[in-house]
PDB file with SEQRES, HELIX, SHEET and CRYST1 records, atoms N, CA, C and O in Angstrom:
SEQRES   1 A   67  UNK UNK UNK UNK UNK UNK UNK UNK UNK UNK UNK UNK UNK          
SEQRES   2 A   67  UNK UNK UNK UNK UNK UNK UNK UNK UNK UNK UNK UNK UNK          
SEQRES   3 A   67  UNK UNK UNK UNK UNK UNK UNK UNK UNK UNK UNK UNK UNK          
SEQRES   4 A   67  UNK UNK UNK UNK UNK UNK UNK UNK UNK UNK UNK UNK UNK          
SEQRES   5 A   67  UNK UNK UNK UNK UNK UNK UNK UNK UNK UNK UNK UNK UNK          
SEQRES   6 A   67  UNK UNK                                                      
HELIX    1 AA1 UNK A   13  UNK A   19  1                                   7    
HELIX    2 AA2 UNK A   35  UNK A   47  1                                  13    
HELIX    3 AA3 UNK A   52  UNK A   54  5                                   3    
SHEET    1 AA1 2 UNK A   2  UNK A   3  0                                        
SHEET    2 AA1 2 UNK A   6  UNK A   7 -1                                        
SHEET    1 AA2 2 UNK A  29  UNK A  34  0                                        
SHEET    2 AA2 2 UNK A  55  UNK A  60  1                                        
CRYST1    1.000    1.000    1.000  90.00  90.00  90.00 P 1           1          
ATOM      1  N   UNK A   1      52.721  59.787-100.965  1.00  0.00           N  
ATOM      2  CA  UNK A   1      51.513  60.393-100.453  1.00  0.00           C  
ATOM      3  C   UNK A   1      51.288  59.943 -99.023  1.00  0.00           C  
ATOM      4  O   UNK A   1      51.632  58.819 -98.657  1.00  0.00           O  
ATOM      5  N   UNK A   2      50.717  60.809 -98.222  1.00  0.00           N  
ATOM      6  CA  UNK A   2      50.412  60.443 -96.845  1.00  0.00           C  
ATOM      7  C   UNK A   2      49.032  59.837 -96.742  1.00  0.00           C  
ATOM      8  O   UNK A   2      48.069  60.378 -97.286  1.00  0.00           O  
ATOM      9  N   UNK A   3      48.929  58.742 -96.064  1.00  0.00           N  
ATOM     10  CA  UNK A   3      47.625  58.115 -95.809  1.00  0.00           C  
ATOM     11  C   UNK A   3      47.273  58.339 -94.343  1.00  0.00           C  
ATOM     12  O   UNK A   3      48.117  58.785 -93.566  1.00  0.00           O  
ATOM     13  N   UNK A   4      46.057  58.041 -93.965  1.00  0.00           N  
ATOM     14  CA  UNK A   4      45.609  58.287 -92.594  1.00  0.00           C  
ATOM     15  C   UNK A   4      46.485  57.575 -91.558  1.00  0.00           C  
ATOM     16  O   UNK A   4      46.751  58.135 -90.494  1.00  0.00           O  
ATOM     17  N   UNK A   5      46.928  56.372 -91.847  1.00  0.00           N  
ATOM     18  CA  UNK A   5      47.703  55.600 -90.868  1.00  0.00           C  
ATOM     19  C   UNK A   5      49.205  55.693 -91.092  1.00  0.00           C  
ATOM     20  O   UNK A   5      49.958  55.073 -90.341  1.00  0.00           O  
ATOM     21  N   UNK A   6      49.673  56.428 -92.075  1.00  0.00           N  
ATOM     22  CA  UNK A   6      51.096  56.514 -92.339  1.00  0.00           C  
ATOM     23  C   UNK A   6      51.344  56.899 -93.771  1.00  0.00           C  
ATOM     24  O   UNK A   6      50.514  57.533 -94.422  1.00  0.00           O  
ATOM     25  N   UNK A   7      52.508  56.501 -94.250  1.00  0.00           N  
ATOM     26  CA  UNK A   7      52.882  56.854 -95.616  1.00  0.00           C  
ATOM     27  C   UNK A   7      52.584  55.719 -96.572  1.00  0.00           C  
ATOM     28  O   UNK A   7      52.673  54.548 -96.203  1.00  0.00           O  
ATOM     29  N   UNK A   8      52.233  56.061 -97.789  1.00  0.00           N  
ATOM     30  CA  UNK A   8      52.036  55.099 -98.851  1.00  0.00           C  
ATOM     31  C   UNK A   8      53.153  55.348 -99.842  1.00  0.00           C  
ATOM     32  O   UNK A   8      53.335  56.469-100.317  1.00  0.00           O  
ATOM     33  N   UNK A   9      53.906  54.296-100.155  1.00  0.00           N  
ATOM     34  CA  UNK A   9      55.051  54.432-101.069  1.00  0.00           C  
ATOM     35  C   UNK A   9      54.678  53.837-102.431  1.00  0.00           C  
ATOM     36  O   UNK A   9      54.084  52.763-102.528  1.00  0.00           O  
ATOM     37  N   UNK A  10      55.044  54.568-103.460  1.00  0.00           N  
ATOM     38  CA  UNK A  10      54.872  54.104-104.827  1.00  0.00           C  
ATOM     39  C   UNK A  10      56.220  54.173-105.508  1.00  0.00           C  
ATOM     40  O   UNK A  10      56.979  55.113-105.275  1.00  0.00           O  
ATOM     41  N   UNK A  11      56.535  53.197-106.347  1.00  0.00           N  
ATOM     42  CA  UNK A  11      57.793  53.218-107.088  1.00  0.00           C  
ATOM     43  C   UNK A  11      58.526  51.913-106.969  1.00  0.00           C  
ATOM     44  O   UNK A  11      57.981  50.934-106.460  1.00  0.00           O  
ATOM     45  N   UNK A  12      59.778  51.882-107.441  1.00  0.00           N  
ATOM     46  CA  UNK A  12      60.554  50.631-107.438  1.00  0.00           C  
ATOM     47  C   UNK A  12      60.760  50.097-106.027  1.00  0.00           C  
ATOM     48  O   UNK A  12      61.303  50.786-105.163  1.00  0.00           O  
ATOM     49  N   UNK A  13      60.323  48.867-105.803  1.00  0.00           N  
ATOM     50  CA  UNK A  13      60.418  48.261-104.458  1.00  0.00           C  
ATOM     51  C   UNK A  13      61.859  48.003-104.050  1.00  0.00           C  
ATOM     52  O   UNK A  13      62.204  48.192-102.883  1.00  0.00           O  
ATOM     53  N   UNK A  14      62.707  47.578-104.971  1.00  0.00           N  
ATOM     54  CA  UNK A  14      64.107  47.311-104.590  1.00  0.00           C  
ATOM     55  C   UNK A  14      64.761  48.557-104.022  1.00  0.00           C  
ATOM     56  O   UNK A  14      65.473  48.490-103.021  1.00  0.00           O  
ATOM     57  N   UNK A  15      64.520  49.692-104.661  1.00  0.00           N  
ATOM     58  CA  UNK A  15      65.120  50.956-104.200  1.00  0.00           C  
ATOM     59  C   UNK A  15      64.564  51.336-102.829  1.00  0.00           C  
ATOM     60  O   UNK A  15      65.309  51.737-101.935  1.00  0.00           O  
ATOM     61  N   UNK A  16      63.275  51.206-102.679  1.00  0.00           N  
ATOM     62  CA  UNK A  16      62.630  51.533-101.407  1.00  0.00           C  
ATOM     63  C   UNK A  16      63.134  50.661-100.272  1.00  0.00           C  
ATOM     64  O   UNK A  16      63.430  51.159 -99.186  1.00  0.00           O  
ATOM     65  N   UNK A  17      63.232  49.362-100.519  1.00  0.00           N  
ATOM     66  CA  UNK A  17      63.706  48.437 -99.481  1.00  0.00           C  
ATOM     67  C   UNK A  17      65.143  48.732 -99.151  1.00  0.00           C  
ATOM     68  O   UNK A  17      65.506  48.743 -97.975  1.00  0.00           O  
ATOM     69  N   UNK A  18      65.992  48.978-100.161  1.00  0.00           N  
ATOM     70  CA  UNK A  18      67.416  49.258 -99.938  1.00  0.00           C  
ATOM     71  C   UNK A  18      67.593  50.539 -99.123  1.00  0.00           C  
ATOM     72  O   UNK A  18      68.507  50.615 -98.302  1.00  0.00           O  
ATOM     73  N   UNK A  19      66.758  51.528 -99.327  1.00  0.00           N  
ATOM     74  CA  UNK A  19      66.866  52.801 -98.593  1.00  0.00           C  
ATOM     75  C   UNK A  19      66.474  52.663 -97.134  1.00  0.00           C  
ATOM     76  O   UNK A  19      66.841  53.511 -96.321  1.00  0.00           O  
ATOM     77  N   UNK A  20      65.737  51.614 -96.780  1.00  0.00           N  
ATOM     78  CA  UNK A  20      65.240  51.437 -95.422  1.00  0.00           C  
ATOM     79  C   UNK A  20      66.076  50.450 -94.593  1.00  0.00           C  
ATOM     80  O   UNK A  20      65.729  50.157 -93.449  1.00  0.00           O  
ATOM     81  N   UNK A  21      67.181  49.935 -95.170  1.00  0.00           N  
ATOM     82  CA  UNK A  21      68.020  48.964 -94.471  1.00  0.00           C  
ATOM     83  C   UNK A  21      68.626  49.655 -93.243  1.00  0.00           C  
ATOM     84  O   UNK A  21      68.953  50.837 -93.349  1.00  0.00           O  
ATOM     85  N   UNK A  22      68.797  49.008 -92.095  1.00  0.00           N  
ATOM     86  CA  UNK A  22      68.718  47.573 -91.904  1.00  0.00           C  
ATOM     87  C   UNK A  22      67.295  47.047 -91.697  1.00  0.00           C  
ATOM     88  O   UNK A  22      67.014  45.926 -92.122  1.00  0.00           O  
ATOM     89  N   UNK A  23      66.391  47.787 -91.074  1.00  0.00           N  
ATOM     90  CA  UNK A  23      65.019  47.299 -90.914  1.00  0.00           C  
ATOM     91  C   UNK A  23      64.045  48.414 -91.199  1.00  0.00           C  
ATOM     92  O   UNK A  23      64.166  49.509 -90.650  1.00  0.00           O  
ATOM     93  N   UNK A  24      63.081  48.142 -92.055  1.00  0.00           N  
ATOM     94  CA  UNK A  24      62.044  49.132 -92.300  1.00  0.00           C  
ATOM     95  C   UNK A  24      61.164  49.257 -91.046  1.00  0.00           C  
ATOM     96  O   UNK A  24      60.176  48.539 -90.892  1.00  0.00           O  
ATOM     97  N   UNK A  25      61.540  50.177 -90.162  1.00  0.00           N  
ATOM     98  CA  UNK A  25      60.881  50.292 -88.851  1.00  0.00           C  
ATOM     99  C   UNK A  25      59.446  50.766 -88.977  1.00  0.00           C  
ATOM    100  O   UNK A  25      59.142  51.728 -89.682  1.00  0.00           O  
ATOM    101  N   UNK A  26      58.563  50.053 -88.262  1.00  0.00           N  
ATOM    102  CA  UNK A  26      57.176  50.422 -88.210  1.00  0.00           C  
ATOM    103  C   UNK A  26      56.394  50.126 -89.493  1.00  0.00           C  
ATOM    104  O   UNK A  26      55.272  50.601 -89.669  1.00  0.00           O  
ATOM    105  N   UNK A  27      56.984  49.356 -90.365  1.00  0.00           N  
ATOM    106  CA  UNK A  27      56.324  49.039 -91.639  1.00  0.00           C  
ATOM    107  C   UNK A  27      55.366  47.863 -91.491  1.00  0.00           C  
ATOM    108  O   UNK A  27      55.542  46.981 -90.650  1.00  0.00           O  
ATOM    109  N   UNK A  28      54.358  47.889 -92.332  1.00  0.00           N  
ATOM    110  CA  UNK A  28      53.544  46.736 -92.670  1.00  0.00           C  
ATOM    111  C   UNK A  28      53.461  46.747 -94.169  1.00  0.00           C  
ATOM    112  O   UNK A  28      53.266  47.799 -94.779  1.00  0.00           O  
ATOM    113  N   UNK A  29      53.603  45.605 -94.761  1.00  0.00           N  
ATOM    114  CA  UNK A  29      53.547  45.514 -96.215  1.00  0.00           C  
ATOM    115  C   UNK A  29      52.264  44.847 -96.653  1.00  0.00           C  
ATOM    116  O   UNK A  29      51.848  43.837 -96.086  1.00  0.00           O  
ATOM    117  N   UNK A  30      51.647  45.413 -97.658  1.00  0.00           N  
ATOM    118  CA  UNK A  30      50.429  44.842 -98.265  1.00  0.00           C  
ATOM    119  C   UNK A  30      50.742  44.629 -99.726  1.00  0.00           C  
ATOM    120  O   UNK A  30      50.912  45.591-100.476  1.00  0.00           O  
ATOM    121  N   UNK A  31      50.820  43.371-100.140  1.00  0.00           N  
ATOM    122  CA  UNK A  31      51.206  43.021-101.483  1.00  0.00           C  
ATOM    123  C   UNK A  31      50.052  42.331-102.207  1.00  0.00           C  
ATOM    124  O   UNK A  31      49.344  41.513-101.620  1.00  0.00           O  
ATOM    125  N   UNK A  32      49.870  42.658-103.457  1.00  0.00           N  
ATOM    126  CA  UNK A  32      48.900  41.907-104.262  1.00  0.00           C  
ATOM    127  C   UNK A  32      49.340  41.962-105.699  1.00  0.00           C  
ATOM    128  O   UNK A  32      50.034  42.892-106.111  1.00  0.00           O  
ATOM    129  N   UNK A  33      48.937  40.966-106.465  1.00  0.00           N  
ATOM    130  CA  UNK A  33      49.276  40.928-107.870  1.00  0.00           C  
ATOM    131  C   UNK A  33      49.743  39.563-108.313  1.00  0.00           C  
ATOM    132  O   UNK A  33      49.380  38.536-107.739  1.00  0.00           O  
ATOM    133  N   UNK A  34      50.553  39.580-109.344  1.00  0.00           N  
ATOM    134  CA  UNK A  34      51.115  38.376-109.927  1.00  0.00           C  
ATOM    135  C   UNK A  34      51.815  37.526-108.849  1.00  0.00           C  
ATOM    136  O   UNK A  34      52.571  38.076-108.049  1.00  0.00           O  
ATOM    137  N   UNK A  35      51.588  36.223-108.806  1.00  0.00           N  
ATOM    138  CA  UNK A  35      52.188  35.364-107.785  1.00  0.00           C  
ATOM    139  C   UNK A  35      53.716  35.480-107.705  1.00  0.00           C  
ATOM    140  O   UNK A  35      54.274  35.487-106.608  1.00  0.00           O  
ATOM    141  N   UNK A  36      54.398  35.571-108.856  1.00  0.00           N  
ATOM    142  CA  UNK A  36      55.858  35.683-108.835  1.00  0.00           C  
ATOM    143  C   UNK A  36      56.293  36.998-108.205  1.00  0.00           C  
ATOM    144  O   UNK A  36      57.258  37.032-107.441  1.00  0.00           O  
ATOM    145  N   UNK A  37      55.583  38.088-108.522  1.00  0.00           N  
ATOM    146  CA  UNK A  37      55.901  39.396-107.919  1.00  0.00           C  
ATOM    147  C   UNK A  37      55.713  39.334-106.404  1.00  0.00           C  
ATOM    148  O   UNK A  37      56.589  39.729-105.634  1.00  0.00           O  
ATOM    149  N   UNK A  38      54.558  38.833-106.002  1.00  0.00           N  
ATOM    150  CA  UNK A  38      54.237  38.784-104.557  1.00  0.00           C  
ATOM    151  C   UNK A  38      55.267  37.953-103.803  1.00  0.00           C  
ATOM    152  O   UNK A  38      55.730  38.360-102.738  1.00  0.00           O  
ATOM    153  N   UNK A  39      55.624  36.807-104.339  1.00  0.00           N  
ATOM    154  CA  UNK A  39      56.609  35.932-103.676  1.00  0.00           C  
ATOM    155  C   UNK A  39      57.983  36.598-103.611  1.00  0.00           C  
ATOM    156  O   UNK A  39      58.651  36.538-102.578  1.00  0.00           O  
ATOM    157  N   UNK A  40      58.401  37.222-104.687  1.00  0.00           N  
ATOM    158  CA  UNK A  40      59.703  37.884-104.726  1.00  0.00           C  
ATOM    159  C   UNK A  40      59.793  39.043-103.737  1.00  0.00           C  
ATOM    160  O   UNK A  40      60.757  39.134-102.977  1.00  0.00           O  
ATOM    161  N   UNK A  41      58.809  39.916-103.741  1.00  0.00           N  
ATOM    162  CA  UNK A  41      58.831  41.081-102.852  1.00  0.00           C  
ATOM    163  C   UNK A  41      58.679  40.644-101.392  1.00  0.00           C  
ATOM    164  O   UNK A  41      59.311  41.213-100.503  1.00  0.00           O  
ATOM    165  N   UNK A  42      57.840  39.635-101.149  1.00  0.00           N  
ATOM    166  CA  UNK A  42      57.654  39.137 -99.793  1.00  0.00           C  
ATOM    167  C   UNK A  42      58.991  38.637 -99.232  1.00  0.00           C  
ATOM    168  O   UNK A  42      59.341  38.942 -98.092  1.00  0.00           O  
ATOM    169  N   UNK A  43      59.727  37.880-100.026  1.00  0.00           N  
ATOM    170  CA  UNK A  43      61.041  37.346 -99.604  1.00  0.00           C  
ATOM    171  C   UNK A  43      62.011  38.502 -99.340  1.00  0.00           C  
ATOM    172  O   UNK A  43      62.734  38.492 -98.343  1.00  0.00           O  
ATOM    173  N   UNK A  44      62.027  39.500-100.236  1.00  0.00           N  
ATOM    174  CA  UNK A  44      62.954  40.631-100.052  1.00  0.00           C  
ATOM    175  C   UNK A  44      62.626  41.425 -98.790  1.00  0.00           C  
ATOM    176  O   UNK A  44      63.530  41.859 -98.076  1.00  0.00           O  
ATOM    177  N   UNK A  45      61.350  41.613 -98.516  1.00  0.00           N  
ATOM    178  CA  UNK A  45      60.945  42.340 -97.304  1.00  0.00           C  
ATOM    179  C   UNK A  45      61.293  41.524 -96.057  1.00  0.00           C  
ATOM    180  O   UNK A  45      61.741  42.090 -95.060  1.00  0.00           O  
ATOM    181  N   UNK A  46      61.095  40.209 -96.098  1.00  0.00           N  
ATOM    182  CA  UNK A  46      61.470  39.364 -94.973  1.00  0.00           C  
ATOM    183  C   UNK A  46      62.982  39.432 -94.729  1.00  0.00           C  
ATOM    184  O   UNK A  46      63.421  39.584 -93.589  1.00  0.00           O  
ATOM    185  N   UNK A  47      63.762  39.323 -95.780  1.00  0.00           N  
ATOM    186  CA  UNK A  47      65.230  39.389 -95.635  1.00  0.00           C  
ATOM    187  C   UNK A  47      65.687  40.776 -95.173  1.00  0.00           C  
ATOM    188  O   UNK A  47      66.751  40.903 -94.566  1.00  0.00           O  
ATOM    189  N   UNK A  48      64.900  41.805 -95.451  1.00  0.00           N  
ATOM    190  CA  UNK A  48      65.227  43.161 -95.014  1.00  0.00           C  
ATOM    191  C   UNK A  48      64.855  43.392 -93.538  1.00  0.00           C  
ATOM    192  O   UNK A  48      65.225  44.412 -92.957  1.00  0.00           O  
ATOM    193  N   UNK A  49      64.117  42.431 -92.930  1.00  0.00           N  
ATOM    194  CA  UNK A  49      63.855  42.539 -91.512  1.00  0.00           C  
ATOM    195  C   UNK A  49      62.403  42.545 -91.102  1.00  0.00           C  
ATOM    196  O   UNK A  49      62.120  42.547 -89.904  1.00  0.00           O  
ATOM    197  N   UNK A  50      61.473  42.547 -92.028  1.00  0.00           N  
ATOM    198  CA  UNK A  50      60.069  42.493 -91.643  1.00  0.00           C  
ATOM    199  C   UNK A  50      59.710  41.082 -91.184  1.00  0.00           C  
ATOM    200  O   UNK A  50      60.169  40.098 -91.765  1.00  0.00           O  
ATOM    201  N   UNK A  51      58.892  40.991 -90.145  1.00  0.00           N  
ATOM    202  CA  UNK A  51      58.390  39.691 -89.713  1.00  0.00           C  
ATOM    203  C   UNK A  51      57.306  39.247 -90.684  1.00  0.00           C  
ATOM    204  O   UNK A  51      56.624  40.081 -91.278  1.00  0.00           O  
ATOM    205  N   UNK A  52      57.148  37.969 -90.844  1.00  0.00           N  
ATOM    206  CA  UNK A  52      56.089  37.471 -91.742  1.00  0.00           C  
ATOM    207  C   UNK A  52      54.709  37.987 -91.344  1.00  0.00           C  
ATOM    208  O   UNK A  52      53.843  38.164 -92.200  1.00  0.00           O  
ATOM    209  N   UNK A  53      54.501  38.228 -90.054  1.00  0.00           N  
ATOM    210  CA  UNK A  53      53.211  38.734 -89.582  1.00  0.00           C  
ATOM    211  C   UNK A  53      52.968  40.195 -90.054  1.00  0.00           C  
ATOM    212  O   UNK A  53      51.830  40.666 -90.048  1.00  0.00           O  
ATOM    213  N   UNK A  54      54.028  40.890 -90.455  1.00  0.00           N  
ATOM    214  CA  UNK A  54      53.912  42.265 -90.937  1.00  0.00           C  
ATOM    215  C   UNK A  54      53.715  42.327 -92.442  1.00  0.00           C  
ATOM    216  O   UNK A  54      53.513  43.407 -92.997  1.00  0.00           O  
ATOM    217  N   UNK A  55      53.771  41.178 -93.108  1.00  0.00           N  
ATOM    218  CA  UNK A  55      53.637  41.116 -94.573  1.00  0.00           C  
ATOM    219  C   UNK A  55      52.328  40.450 -94.913  1.00  0.00           C  
ATOM    220  O   UNK A  55      52.142  39.263 -94.644  1.00  0.00           O  
ATOM    221  N   UNK A  56      51.423  41.196 -95.500  1.00  0.00           N  
ATOM    222  CA  UNK A  56      50.108  40.687 -95.883  1.00  0.00           C  
ATOM    223  C   UNK A  56      50.111  40.561 -97.412  1.00  0.00           C  
ATOM    224  O   UNK A  56      50.330  41.545 -98.119  1.00  0.00           O  
ATOM    225  N   UNK A  57      49.868  39.344 -97.917  1.00  0.00           N  
ATOM    226  CA  UNK A  57      50.014  39.108 -99.346  1.00  0.00           C  
ATOM    227  C   UNK A  57      48.809  38.379 -99.912  1.00  0.00           C  
ATOM    228  O   UNK A  57      48.233  37.493 -99.280  1.00  0.00           O  
ATOM    229  N   UNK A  58      48.443  38.784-101.133  1.00  0.00           N  
ATOM    230  CA  UNK A  58      47.348  38.146-101.865  1.00  0.00           C  
ATOM    231  C   UNK A  58      47.760  38.030-103.321  1.00  0.00           C  
ATOM    232  O   UNK A  58      47.726  39.005-104.071  1.00  0.00           O  
ATOM    233  N   UNK A  59      48.146  36.836-103.705  1.00  0.00           N  
ATOM    234  CA  UNK A  59      48.534  36.610-105.103  1.00  0.00           C  
ATOM    235  C   UNK A  59      47.283  36.430-105.940  1.00  0.00           C  
ATOM    236  O   UNK A  59      46.353  35.729-105.542  1.00  0.00           O  
ATOM    237  N   UNK A  60      47.267  37.058-107.084  1.00  0.00           N  
ATOM    238  CA  UNK A  60      46.114  36.960-107.999  1.00  0.00           C  
ATOM    239  C   UNK A  60      46.384  35.822-108.971  1.00  0.00           C  
ATOM    240  O   UNK A  60      47.284  35.901-109.807  1.00  0.00           O  
ATOM    241  N   UNK A  61      45.601  34.776-108.851  1.00  0.00           N  
ATOM    242  CA  UNK A  61      45.765  33.618-109.734  1.00  0.00           C  
ATOM    243  C   UNK A  61      44.763  33.729-110.873  1.00  0.00           C  
ATOM    244  O   UNK A  61      43.671  34.268-110.693  1.00  0.00           O  
ATOM    245  N   UNK A  62      45.128  33.225-112.031  1.00  0.00           N  
ATOM    246  CA  UNK A  62      44.176  33.258-113.157  1.00  0.00           C  
ATOM    247  C   UNK A  62      42.928  32.440-112.842  1.00  0.00           C  
ATOM    248  O   UNK A  62      42.991  31.404-112.180  1.00  0.00           O  
ATOM    249  N   UNK A  63      41.820  32.922-113.325  1.00  0.00           N  
ATOM    250  CA  UNK A  63      40.576  32.183-113.082  1.00  0.00           C  
ATOM    251  C   UNK A  63      40.528  30.973-114.031  1.00  0.00           C  
ATOM    252  O   UNK A  63      41.183  30.951-115.073  1.00  0.00           O  
ATOM    253  N   UNK A  64      39.750  29.993-113.643  1.00  0.00           N  
ATOM    254  CA  UNK A  64      39.615  28.793-114.448  1.00  0.00           C  
ATOM    255  C   UNK A  64      38.812  29.162-115.717  1.00  0.00           C  
ATOM    256  O   UNK A  64      37.862  29.942-115.645  1.00  0.00           O  
ATOM    257  N   UNK A  65      39.197  28.605-116.859  1.00  0.00           N  
ATOM    258  CA  UNK A  65      38.460  28.899-118.073  1.00  0.00           C  
ATOM    259  C   UNK A  65      37.007  28.414-117.963  1.00  0.00           C  
ATOM    260  O   UNK A  65      36.738  27.332-117.439  1.00  0.00           O  
ATOM    261  N   UNK A  66      36.093  29.224-118.459  1.00  0.00           N  
ATOM    262  CA  UNK A  66      34.674  28.819-118.397  1.00  0.00           C  
ATOM    263  C   UNK A  66      34.394  27.778-119.453  1.00  0.00           C  
ATOM    264  O   UNK A  66      35.001  27.768-120.524  1.00  0.00           O  
ATOM    265  N   UNK A  67      33.458  26.900-119.129  1.00  0.00           N  
ATOM    266  CA  UNK A  67      33.117  25.804-120.050  1.00  0.00           C  
ATOM    267  C   UNK A  67      31.887  26.115-120.815  1.00  0.00           C  
ATOM    268  O   UNK A  67      31.451  25.308-121.637  1.00  0.00           O  
TER     269      UNK A  67                                                      
END                                                                             
């Protein structure tokens, strides 16, 4: 789908990253969710050529149990 500032991609991240090699030009990545997912995709995007400043990540940690 097209968003106001560019394209929004949905689907398997490995396939998307592989199709954009060597560098996903003009990309910014916004990641959120499970900490393991966020860390894994962040590393793959960095290795694919994105600068860390282009990768915005927010891992969702479980809340503390209420007492």
